[in-house]
Structures are given as structure tokens and as C-alpha cells.
TORLUM-189504 format. One record per residue: residue number from 1; residue in three letters; x, y, z of N, C-alpha, C in turn. Coordinates in steps of 0.2 Angstrom, whole numbers, padded with zeros to 4 digits, always signed. Layout:
TORLUM-189504
  seq  type    n.u    n.v    n.w   ca.u   ca.v   ca.w    c.u    c.v    c.w
  NUM   ala      X      Y      Z      X      Y      Z      X      Y      Z
...
end
This chain:
TORLUM-189504
  seq  type    n.u    n.v    n.w   ca.u   ca.v   ca.w    c.u    c.v    c.w
    1   ile  -0510  -0455  +0341  -0506  -0454  +0335  -0502  -0460  +0334
    2   trp  -0499  -0462  +0339  -0494  -0468  +0338  -0498  -0474  +0336
    3   asp  -0503  -0476  +0340  -0507  -0482  +0338  -0512  -0482  +0332
    4   ala  -0514  -0476  +0331  -0519  -0475  +0325  -0516  -0474  +0319
    5   tyr  -0510  -0471  +0319  -0507  -0469  +0312  -0500  -0473  +0311
    6   ala  -0495  -0471  +0316  -0488  -0474  +0315  -0488  -0481  +0315
    7   val  -0491  -0485  +0320  -0490  -0492  +0320  -0493  -0495  +0313
    8   pro  -0499  -0493  +0311  -0501  -0496  +0305  -0497  -0494  +0299
    9   met  -0494  -0488  +0299  -0489  -0486  +0293  -0483  -0490  +0293
   10   asn  -0481  -0492  +0299  -0475  -0496  +0300  -0475  -0503  +0296
   11   gly  -0481  -0506  +0296  -0482  -0512  +0292  -0485  -0511  +0285
   12   ser  -0484  -0505  +0282  -0486  -0504  +0276  -0480  -0502  +0271
   13   lys  -0482  -0500  +0265  -0477  -0498  +0260  -0474  -0491  +0262
   14   tyr  -0477  -0488  +0267  -0475  -0481  +0269  -0471  -0481  +0275
   15   lys  -0468  -0487  +0277  -0464  -0487  +0284  -0458  -0483  +0284
   16   asp  -0456  -0481  +0278  -0450  -0477  +0277  -0452  -0470  +0279
   17   leu  -0458  -0468  +0279  -0460  -0461  +0280  -0461  -0460  +0288
   18   val  -0462  -0465  +0292  -0464  -0465  +0299  -0459  -0460  +0302
   19   pro  -0452  -0461  +0302  -0448  -0457  +0306  -0448  -0449  +0303
   20   arg  -0449  -0448  +0297  -0450  -0441  +0295  -0456  -0438  +0297
   21   ile  -0462  -0442  +0297  -0468  -0439  +0299  -0469  -0439  +0307
   22   phe  -0467  -0444  +0310  -0468  -0444  +0317  -0462  -0443  +0322
   23   ser  -0457  -0442  +0319  -0450  -0440  +0322  -0449  -0444  +0328
   24   asn  -0449  -0441  +0334  -0447  -0445  +0340  -0454  -0445  +0345
   25   ile  -0459  -0446  +0342  -0466  -0446  +0346  -0466  -0452  +0350
   26   glu  -0463  -0457  +0349  -0463  -0463  +0353  -0459  -0462  +0360
   27   met  -0454  -0458  +0359  -0450  -0456  +0365  -0454  -0451  +0369
   28   ile  -0458  -0447  +0366  -0462  -0442  +0369  -0467  -0445  +0373
   29   ile  -0470  -0450  +0370  -0476  -0454  +0373  -0473  -0457  +0380
   30   lys  -0467  -0460  +0379  -0464  -0464  +0385  -0463  -0459  +0391
   31   met  -0460  -0453  +0389  -0459  -0448  +0394  -0465  -0445  +0397
   32   asn  -0470  -0444  +0393  -0477  -0442  +0396  -0480  -0447  +0400
   33   glu  -0479  -0454  +0399  -0482  -0459  +0403  -0478  -0459  +0410
   34   ala  -0471  -0458  +0409  -0467  -0458  +0416  -0469  -0452  +0420
   35   leu  -0470  -0446  +0417  -0473  -0440  +0420  -0479  -0441  +0423
   36   arg  -0484  -0444  +0420  -0491  -0446  +0422  -0490  -0451  +0428
   37   asn  -0486  -0456  +0428  -0486  -0460  +0433  -0483  -0457  +0439
   38   asp  -0478  -0453  +0438  -0475  -0449  +0444  -0480  -0445  +0447
   39   leu  -0484  -0441  +0443  -0489  -0437  +0446  -0495  -0441  +0449
   40   glu  -0497  -0446  +0447  -0502  -0451  +0450  -0499  -0453  +0457
   41   thr  -0493  -0455  +0457  -0490  -0457  +0463  -0490  -0452  +0468
   42   glu  -0488  -0446  +0466  -0488  -0440  +0471  -0495  -0438  +0473
   43   met  -0500  -0439  +0469  -0507  -0437  +0471  -0510  -0442  +0475
   44   ser  -0508  -0448  +0474  -0511  -0454  +0478  -0509  -0453  +0486
   45   thr  -0504  -0450  +0487  -0502  -0449  +0494  -0502  -0441  +0496
   46   trp  -0506  -0438  +0493  -0506  -0430  +0493  -0507  -0428  +0500
   47   asn  -0503  -0424  +0503  -0503  -0420  +0509  -0503  -0413  +0508
   48   pro  -0508  -0409  +0509  -0508  -0402  +0507  -0503  -0398  +0511
   49   lys  -0500  -0400  +0516  -0495  -0397  +0520  -0488  -0399  +0518
   50   lys  -0487  -0405  +0515  -0480  -0407  +0513  -0479  -0409  +0506
   51   ser  -0484  -0410  +0502  -0483  -0413  +0495  -0482  -0407  +0491
   52   leu  -0477  -0409  +0486  -0475  -0404  +0481  -0475  -0407  +0474
   53   leu  -0478  -0403  +0469  -0478  -0406  +0462  -0471  -0403  +0458
   54   gly  -0468  -0398  +0461  -0462  -0395  +0457  -0457  -0400  +0456
   55   pro  -0455  -0404  +0461  -0450  -0409  +0460  -0452  -0414  +0455
   56   val  -0458  -0416  +0454  -0460  -0421  +0449  -0459  -0418  +0442
   57   phe  -0461  -0412  +0441  -0459  -0408  +0435  -0452  -0407  +0434
   58   ala  -0448  -0405  +0439  -0441  -0404  +0438  -0438  -0410  +0436
   59   lys  -0440  -0416  +0438  -0437  -0422  +0436  -0438  -0423  +0428
   60   ser  -0443  -0421  +0425  -0444  -0421  +0418  -0441  -0416  +0414
   61   val  -0439  -0411  +0417  -0437  -0405  +0413  -0431  -0407  +0407
   62   pro  -0426  -0411  +0409  -0422  -0413  +0404  -0425  -0416  +0398
   63   phe  -0430  -0420  +0399  -0433  -0423  +0393  -0438  -0419  +0389
   64   met  -0440  -0413  +0392  -0444  -0409  +0388  -0441  -0406  +0381
   65   lys  -0434  -0407  +0381  -0431  -0406  +0374  -0433  -0410  +0369
   66   leu  -0436  -0416  +0370  -0439  -0420  +0365  -0444  -0416  +0361
   67   tyr  -0448  -0412  +0364  -0453  -0408  +0361  -0450  -0403  +0355
   68   thr  -0444  -0401  +0357  -0440  -0396  +0352  -0439  -0400  +0346
   69   thr  -0436  -0406  +0346  -0435  -0411  +0341  -0441  -0412  +0337
   70   tyr  -0446  -0414  +0340  -0453  -0415  +0337  -0455  -0409  +0333
   71   gly  -0455  -0403  +0337  -0457  -0397  +0333  -0453  -0395  +0327
   72   asn  -0447  -0396  +0328  -0443  -0394  +0322  -0444  -0399  +0316
   73   ser  -0446  -0405  +0317  -0447  -0410  +0312  -0454  -0409  +0309
   74   tyr  -0459  -0406  +0313  -0465  -0405  +0311  -0466  -0399  +0306
end
């Protein structure tokens, strides 16, 4: 979404519409990338007896509110 639509629109006559159309999608992308990186790190050292994914997701919970903002704008 960001690369295919928002970035090209930022350089066009429609740049004023980007915040209205895409809301906070750039922050959501960054949050998702951080979550993915944390999950990849945890999975790379996975130990079935000791490893837990819950703490990784718990760390991201405060940032999940970004989806509310995006959904309300949508």
C-alpha cells in the first residue's frame, strides 16, 4: 500500500490526500516490521521447552491502538 500508492501520491498533485486516505499506515508498517523482527529473533533461537511468543506480542500490545486510528479513518 505504502510503496505502490502512498509514495507515488506524495509526489503528485494529490499529496494533500495522502493523510486522509492512508491515515497512520506508515506507523503501522513500522510497528509490524518491529513485531516481525522480534518474532524472527525468538524463532531463530526457539527452544520448545523454554521459548514463549506471548512476551513478544505483549510488547506490541500498546501499539495495536494504531489499528483503531486507521480503522476509524478508513
